PyMOL commands that place a pseudoatom at each C-alpha (Angstrom):
pseudoatom trace, name=CA, resn=UNK, resi=1, chain=A, elem=C, hetatm=0, pos=[3.739, -5.486, 17.710]
pseudoatom trace, name=CA, resn=UNK, resi=2, chain=A, elem=C, hetatm=0, pos=[4.533, -2.098, 16.253]
pseudoatom trace, name=CA, resn=UNK, resi=3, chain=A, elem=C, hetatm=0, pos=[1.976, -1.371, 13.485]
pseudoatom trace, name=CA, resn=UNK, resi=4, chain=A, elem=C, hetatm=0, pos=[4.671, -0.096, 11.124]
pseudoatom trace, name=CA, resn=UNK, resi=5, chain=A, elem=C, hetatm=0, pos=[6.718, -3.262, 11.556]
pseudoatom trace, name=CA, resn=UNK, resi=6, chain=A, elem=C, hetatm=0, pos=[3.617, -5.415, 11.125]
pseudoatom trace, name=CA, resn=UNK, resi=7, chain=A, elem=C, hetatm=0, pos=[2.710, -3.577, 7.919]
pseudoatom trace, name=CA, resn=UNK, resi=8, chain=A, elem=C, hetatm=0, pos=[6.225, -4.104, 6.618]
pseudoatom trace, name=CA, resn=UNK, resi=9, chain=A, elem=C, hetatm=0, pos=[6.086, -7.834, 7.454]
pseudoatom trace, name=CA, resn=UNK, resi=10, chain=A, elem=C, hetatm=0, pos=[2.757, -8.216, 5.627]
pseudoatom trace, name=CA, resn=UNK, resi=11, chain=A, elem=C, hetatm=0, pos=[4.316, -6.353, 2.706]
pseudoatom trace, name=CA, resn=UNK, resi=12, chain=A, elem=C, hetatm=0, pos=[7.273, -8.766, 2.621]
pseudoatom trace, name=CA, resn=UNK, resi=13, chain=A, elem=C, hetatm=0, pos=[4.967, -11.772, 2.899]
pseudoatom trace, name=CA, resn=UNK, resi=14, chain=A, elem=C, hetatm=0, pos=[2.845, -10.483, 0.012]
pseudoatom trace, name=CA, resn=UNK, resi=15, chain=A, elem=C, hetatm=0, pos=[5.897, -9.969, -2.175]
pseudoatom trace, name=CA, resn=UNK, resi=16, chain=A, elem=C, hetatm=0, pos=[7.072, -13.509, -1.388]
pseudoatom trace, name=CA, resn=UNK, resi=17, chain=A, elem=C, hetatm=0, pos=[3.691, -15.020, -2.327]
pseudoatom trace, name=CA, resn=UNK, resi=18, chain=A, elem=C, hetatm=0, pos=[3.432, -12.957, -5.532]
pseudoatom trace, name=CA, resn=UNK, resi=19, chain=A, elem=C, hetatm=0, pos=[6.964, -13.907, -6.599]
pseudoatom trace, name=CA, resn=UNK, resi=20, chain=A, elem=C, hetatm=0, pos=[6.317, -17.568, -5.796]
pseudoatom trace, name=CA, resn=UNK, resi=21, chain=A, elem=C, hetatm=0, pos=[3.142, -17.414, -7.877]
pseudoatom trace, name=CA, resn=UNK, resi=22, chain=A, elem=C, hetatm=0, pos=[4.939, -15.830, -10.811]
pseudoatom trace, name=CA, resn=UNK, resi=23, chain=A, elem=C, hetatm=0, pos=[7.631, -18.504, -10.686]
pseudoatom trace, name=CA, resn=UNK, resi=24, chain=A, elem=C, hetatm=0, pos=[5.054, -21.297, -10.710]
pseudoatom trace, name=CA, resn=UNK, resi=25, chain=A, elem=C, hetatm=0, pos=[3.042, -19.654, -13.499]
pseudoatom trace, name=CA, resn=UNK, resi=26, chain=A, elem=C, hetatm=0, pos=[6.263, -19.365, -15.523]
pseudoatom trace, name=CA, resn=UNK, resi=27, chain=A, elem=C, hetatm=0, pos=[6.861, -23.090, -15.007]
pseudoatom trace, name=CA, resn=UNK, resi=28, chain=A, elem=C, hetatm=0, pos=[3.262, -23.920, -15.981]
pseudoatom trace, name=CA, resn=UNK, resi=29, chain=A, elem=C, hetatm=0, pos=[3.467, -21.979, -19.233]
pseudoatom trace, name=CA, resn=UNK, resi=30, chain=A, elem=C, hetatm=0, pos=[4.596, -24.446, -21.891]
pseudoatom trace, name=CA, resn=UNK, resi=31, chain=A, elem=C, hetatm=0, pos=[4.414, -22.530, -25.182]
pseudoatom trace, name=CA, resn=UNK, resi=32, chain=A, elem=C, hetatm=0, pos=[6.387, -19.423, -24.247]
pseudoatom trace, name=CA, resn=UNK, resi=33, chain=A, elem=C, hetatm=0, pos=[8.401, -17.841, -21.457]
pseudoatom trace, name=CA, resn=UNK, resi=34, chain=A, elem=C, hetatm=0, pos=[6.584, -14.962, -19.786]
pseudoatom trace, name=CA, resn=UNK, resi=35, chain=A, elem=C, hetatm=0, pos=[9.506, -12.617, -19.289]
pseudoatom trace, name=CA, resn=UNK, resi=36, chain=A, elem=C, hetatm=0, pos=[10.940, -13.229, -22.750]
pseudoatom trace, name=CA, resn=UNK, resi=37, chain=A, elem=C, hetatm=0, pos=[7.564, -12.273, -24.232]
pseudoatom trace, name=CA, resn=UNK, resi=38, chain=A, elem=C, hetatm=0, pos=[7.367, -9.164, -22.082]
pseudoatom trace, name=CA, resn=UNK, resi=39, chain=A, elem=C, hetatm=0, pos=[10.889, -8.239, -23.115]
pseudoatom trace, name=CA, resn=UNK, resi=40, chain=A, elem=C, hetatm=0, pos=[9.750, -8.504, -26.733]
pseudoatom trace, name=CA, resn=UNK, resi=41, chain=A, elem=C, hetatm=0, pos=[6.815, -6.154, -25.995]
pseudoatom trace, name=CA, resn=UNK, resi=42, chain=A, elem=C, hetatm=0, pos=[4.032, -8.769, -26.065]
pseudoatom trace, name=CA, resn=UNK, resi=43, chain=A, elem=C, hetatm=0, pos=[1.107, -6.837, -24.559]
pseudoatom trace, name=CA, resn=UNK, resi=44, chain=A, elem=C, hetatm=0, pos=[-1.162, -9.912, -24.502]
pseudoatom trace, name=CA, resn=UNK, resi=45, chain=A, elem=C, hetatm=0, pos=[1.210, -11.791, -22.217]
pseudoatom trace, name=CA, resn=UNK, resi=46, chain=A, elem=C, hetatm=0, pos=[1.766, -8.650, -20.140]
pseudoatom trace, name=CA, resn=UNK, resi=47, chain=A, elem=C, hetatm=0, pos=[-1.995, -8.320, -19.599]
pseudoatom trace, name=CA, resn=UNK, resi=48, chain=A, elem=C, hetatm=0, pos=[-2.229, -11.965, -18.602]
pseudoatom trace, name=CA, resn=UNK, resi=49, chain=A, elem=C, hetatm=0, pos=[0.600, -11.602, -16.091]
pseudoatom trace, name=CA, resn=UNK, resi=50, chain=A, elem=C, hetatm=0, pos=[-0.845, -8.340, -14.781]
pseudoatom trace, name=CA, resn=UNK, resi=51, chain=A, elem=C, hetatm=0, pos=[-4.089, -10.180, -14.045]
pseudoatom trace, name=CA, resn=UNK, resi=52, chain=A, elem=C, hetatm=0, pos=[-2.176, -12.864, -12.167]
pseudoatom trace, name=CA, resn=UNK, resi=53, chain=A, elem=C, hetatm=0, pos=[-0.317, -10.285, -10.071]
pseudoatom trace, name=CA, resn=UNK, resi=54, chain=A, elem=C, hetatm=0, pos=[-3.458, -8.252, -9.319]
pseudoatom trace, name=CA, resn=UNK, resi=55, chain=A, elem=C, hetatm=0, pos=[-5.431, -11.431, -8.648]
pseudoatom trace, name=CA, resn=UNK, resi=56, chain=A, elem=C, hetatm=0, pos=[-2.852, -12.717, -6.198]
pseudoatom trace, name=CA, resn=UNK, resi=57, chain=A, elem=C, hetatm=0, pos=[-2.816, -9.351, -4.417]
pseudoatom trace, name=CA, resn=UNK, resi=58, chain=A, elem=C, hetatm=0, pos=[-6.614, -9.355, -4.167]
pseudoatom trace, name=CA, resn=UNK, resi=59, chain=A, elem=C, hetatm=0, pos=[-6.533, -12.800, -2.578]
pseudoatom trace, name=CA, resn=UNK, resi=60, chain=A, elem=C, hetatm=0, pos=[-3.836, -11.638, -0.163]
pseudoatom trace, name=CA, resn=UNK, resi=61, chain=A, elem=C, hetatm=0, pos=[-5.909, -8.561, 0.737]
pseudoatom trace, name=CA, resn=UNK, resi=62, chain=A, elem=C, hetatm=0, pos=[-8.844, -10.721, 1.766]
pseudoatom trace, name=CA, resn=UNK, resi=63, chain=A, elem=C, hetatm=0, pos=[-6.476, -13.051, 3.580]
pseudoatom trace, name=CA, resn=UNK, resi=64, chain=A, elem=C, hetatm=0, pos=[-4.980, -10.185, 5.589]
pseudoatom trace, name=CA, resn=UNK, resi=65, chain=A, elem=C, hetatm=0, pos=[-8.460, -8.911, 6.465]
pseudoatom trace, name=CA, resn=UNK, resi=66, chain=A, elem=C, hetatm=0, pos=[-9.736, -12.304, 7.655]
pseudoatom trace, name=CA, resn=UNK, resi=67, chain=A, elem=C, hetatm=0, pos=[-6.739, -13.793, 9.450]
pseudoatom trace, name=CA, resn=UNK, resi=68, chain=A, elem=C, hetatm=0, pos=[-4.980, -12.897, 12.656]
pseudoatom trace, name=CA, resn=UNK, resi=69, chain=A, elem=C, hetatm=0, pos=[-1.392, -13.775, 11.812]
pseudoatom trace, name=CA, resn=UNK, resi=70, chain=A, elem=C, hetatm=0, pos=[1.042, -13.381, 8.963]
pseudoatom trace, name=CA, resn=UNK, resi=71, chain=A, elem=C, hetatm=0, pos=[1.420, -17.163, 8.881]
pseudoatom trace, name=CA, resn=UNK, resi=72, chain=A, elem=C, hetatm=0, pos=[-2.319, -17.689, 8.366]
pseudoatom trace, name=CA, resn=UNK, resi=73, chain=A, elem=C, hetatm=0, pos=[-2.291, -14.960, 5.723]
pseudoatom trace, name=CA, resn=UNK, resi=74, chain=A, elem=C, hetatm=0, pos=[0.472, -16.745, 3.831]
pseudoatom trace, name=CA, resn=UNK, resi=75, chain=A, elem=C, hetatm=0, pos=[-1.255, -20.144, 4.065]
pseudoatom trace, name=CA, resn=UNK, resi=76, chain=A, elem=C, hetatm=0, pos=[-4.557, -18.757, 2.768]
pseudoatom trace, name=CA, resn=UNK, resi=77, chain=A, elem=C, hetatm=0, pos=[-2.737, -16.710, 0.167]
pseudoatom trace, name=CA, resn=UNK, resi=78, chain=A, elem=C, hetatm=0, pos=[-0.956, -19.821, -1.116]
pseudoatom trace, name=CA, resn=UNK, resi=79, chain=A, elem=C, hetatm=0, pos=[-4.218, -21.784, -1.106]
pseudoatom trace, name=CA, resn=UNK, resi=80, chain=A, elem=C, hetatm=0, pos=[-5.854, -19.007, -3.118]
pseudoatom trace, name=CA, resn=UNK, resi=81, chain=A, elem=C, hetatm=0, pos=[-2.886, -19.067, -5.468]
pseudoatom trace, name=CA, resn=UNK, resi=82, chain=A, elem=C, hetatm=0, pos=[-3.358, -22.819, -5.943]
pseudoatom trace, name=CA, resn=UNK, resi=83, chain=A, elem=C, hetatm=0, pos=[-6.967, -22.109, -6.929]
pseudoatom trace, name=CA, resn=UNK, resi=84, chain=A, elem=C, hetatm=0, pos=[-5.684, -19.514, -9.401]
pseudoatom trace, name=CA, resn=UNK, resi=85, chain=A, elem=C, hetatm=0, pos=[-3.437, -22.212, -10.911]
pseudoatom trace, name=CA, resn=UNK, resi=86, chain=A, elem=C, hetatm=0, pos=[-6.513, -24.414, -11.271]
pseudoatom trace, name=CA, resn=UNK, resi=87, chain=A, elem=C, hetatm=0, pos=[-8.336, -21.544, -12.992]
pseudoatom trace, name=CA, resn=UNK, resi=88, chain=A, elem=C, hetatm=0, pos=[-5.378, -21.215, -15.370]
pseudoatom trace, name=CA, resn=UNK, resi=89, chain=A, elem=C, hetatm=0, pos=[-5.841, -24.840, -16.470]
pseudoatom trace, name=CA, resn=UNK, resi=90, chain=A, elem=C, hetatm=0, pos=[-9.634, -24.576, -16.621]
pseudoatom trace, name=CA, resn=UNK, resi=91, chain=A, elem=C, hetatm=0, pos=[-9.425, -21.484, -18.836]
pseudoatom trace, name=CA, resn=UNK, resi=92, chain=A, elem=C, hetatm=0, pos=[-7.331, -23.467, -21.315]
pseudoatom trace, name=CA, resn=UNK, resi=93, chain=A, elem=C, hetatm=0, pos=[-9.685, -26.486, -21.171]
pseudoatom trace, name=CA, resn=UNK, resi=94, chain=A, elem=C, hetatm=0, pos=[-12.849, -24.387, -21.499]
pseudoatom trace, name=CA, resn=UNK, resi=95, chain=A, elem=C, hetatm=0, pos=[-11.624, -22.761, -24.700]
pseudoatom trace, name=CA, resn=UNK, resi=96, chain=A, elem=C, hetatm=0, pos=[-11.334, -25.849, -26.925]
pseudoatom trace, name=CA, resn=UNK, resi=97, chain=A, elem=C, hetatm=0, pos=[-11.498, -23.884, -30.197]
pseudoatom trace, name=CA, resn=UNK, resi=98, chain=A, elem=C, hetatm=0, pos=[-8.043, -22.430, -29.610]
pseudoatom trace, name=CA, resn=UNK, resi=99, chain=A, elem=C, hetatm=0, pos=[-5.123, -22.619, -27.234]
pseudoatom trace, name=CA, resn=UNK, resi=100, chain=A, elem=C, hetatm=0, pos=[-5.036, -19.673, -24.850]
pseudoatom trace, name=CA, resn=UNK, resi=101, chain=A, elem=C, hetatm=0, pos=[-1.276, -20.030, -24.501]
pseudoatom trace, name=CA, resn=UNK, resi=102, chain=A, elem=C, hetatm=0, pos=[-0.782, -20.071, -28.263]
pseudoatom trace, name=CA, resn=UNK, resi=103, chain=A, elem=C, hetatm=0, pos=[-2.990, -17.013, -28.695]
pseudoatom trace, name=CA, resn=UNK, resi=104, chain=A, elem=C, hetatm=0, pos=[-1.041, -15.150, -26.027]
pseudoatom trace, name=CA, resn=UNK, resi=105, chain=A, elem=C, hetatm=0, pos=[2.226, -16.119, -27.696]
pseudoatom trace, name=CA, resn=UNK, resi=106, chain=A, elem=C, hetatm=0, pos=[0.802, -14.821, -30.983]
pseudoatom trace, name=CA, resn=UNK, resi=107, chain=A, elem=C, hetatm=0, pos=[0.085, -11.461, -29.293]
pseudoatom trace, name=CA, resn=UNK, resi=108, chain=A, elem=C, hetatm=0, pos=[-3.705, -11.740, -29.286]
pseudoatom trace, name=CA, resn=UNK, resi=109, chain=A, elem=C, hetatm=0, pos=[-4.508, -8.810, -27.005]
pseudoatom trace, name=CA, resn=UNK, resi=110, chain=A, elem=C, hetatm=0, pos=[-8.183, -9.784, -26.753]
pseudoatom trace, name=CA, resn=UNK, resi=111, chain=A, elem=C, hetatm=0, pos=[-7.177, -13.112, -25.186]
pseudoatom trace, name=CA, resn=UNK, resi=112, chain=A, elem=C, hetatm=0, pos=[-4.786, -11.243, -22.875]
pseudoatom trace, name=CA, resn=UNK, resi=113, chain=A, elem=C, hetatm=0, pos=[-7.630, -9.014, -21.689]
pseudoatom trace, name=CA, resn=UNK, resi=114, chain=A, elem=C, hetatm=0, pos=[-9.926, -11.991, -21.059]
pseudoatom trace, name=CA, resn=UNK, resi=115, chain=A, elem=C, hetatm=0, pos=[-7.113, -13.823, -19.257]
pseudoatom trace, name=CA, resn=UNK, resi=116, chain=A, elem=C, hetatm=0, pos=[-6.578, -10.766, -17.066]
pseudoatom trace, name=CA, resn=UNK, resi=117, chain=A, elem=C, hetatm=0, pos=[-10.311, -10.546, -16.329]
pseudoatom trace, name=CA, resn=UNK, resi=118, chain=A, elem=C, hetatm=0, pos=[-10.529, -14.246, -15.440]
pseudoatom trace, name=CA, resn=UNK, resi=119, chain=A, elem=C, hetatm=0, pos=[-7.651, -13.907, -12.967]
pseudoatom trace, name=CA, resn=UNK, resi=120, chain=A, elem=C, hetatm=0, pos=[-9.019, -10.768, -11.338]
pseudoatom trace, name=CA, resn=UNK, resi=121, chain=A, elem=C, hetatm=0, pos=[-12.640, -11.909, -11.303]
pseudoatom trace, name=CA, resn=UNK, resi=122, chain=A, elem=C, hetatm=0, pos=[-11.885, -15.278, -9.766]
pseudoatom trace, name=CA, resn=UNK, resi=123, chain=A, elem=C, hetatm=0, pos=[-9.550, -13.628, -7.259]
pseudoatom trace, name=CA, resn=UNK, resi=124, chain=A, elem=C, hetatm=0, pos=[-12.530, -11.732, -5.857]
pseudoatom trace, name=CA, resn=UNK, resi=125, chain=A, elem=C, hetatm=0, pos=[-14.515, -14.961, -5.562]
pseudoatom trace, name=CA, resn=UNK, resi=126, chain=A, elem=C, hetatm=0, pos=[-11.588, -16.815, -3.989]
pseudoatom trace, name=CA, resn=UNK, resi=127, chain=A, elem=C, hetatm=0, pos=[-10.798, -13.920, -1.684]
pseudoatom trace, name=CA, resn=UNK, resi=128, chain=A, elem=C, hetatm=0, pos=[-14.382, -13.459, -0.547]
pseudoatom trace, name=CA, resn=UNK, resi=129, chain=A, elem=C, hetatm=0, pos=[-14.566, -17.140, 0.385]
pseudoatom trace, name=CA, resn=UNK, resi=130, chain=A, elem=C, hetatm=0, pos=[-11.552, -16.928, 2.721]
pseudoatom trace, name=CA, resn=UNK, resi=131, chain=A, elem=C, hetatm=0, pos=[-12.732, -17.290, 6.299]
for i in range(1, 131): cmd.bond("trace and resi %d" % i, "trace and resi %d" % (i + 1))
show_as sticks, trace
zoom trace
């Protein structure tokens, strides 16, 4: 296949996976709506979402590097995204002194930075484990 066309198809697949992930994350968020918070200039939520987008792209990068087809890339990308969803829940559970979601809603930038770091850091671990 033409390398330019293949690059474009990987690009489209990546956009589809990232958008799907953002939709699911929006549905998982119970205390606020991501895009409403961004519209109201909530930097904490923006940082959290940025980490999710970057994290998903990191997973997709590893998936592209370790798979032979766009289909396999999408499957591994979605599996990595599912692990990111699990990390989202674990982050909330492992911070019992406060609600991560509530802190993000309240514009706690420090929590937004940590949320971003968790997403990006775990994306490298998830991505590196893709075979």
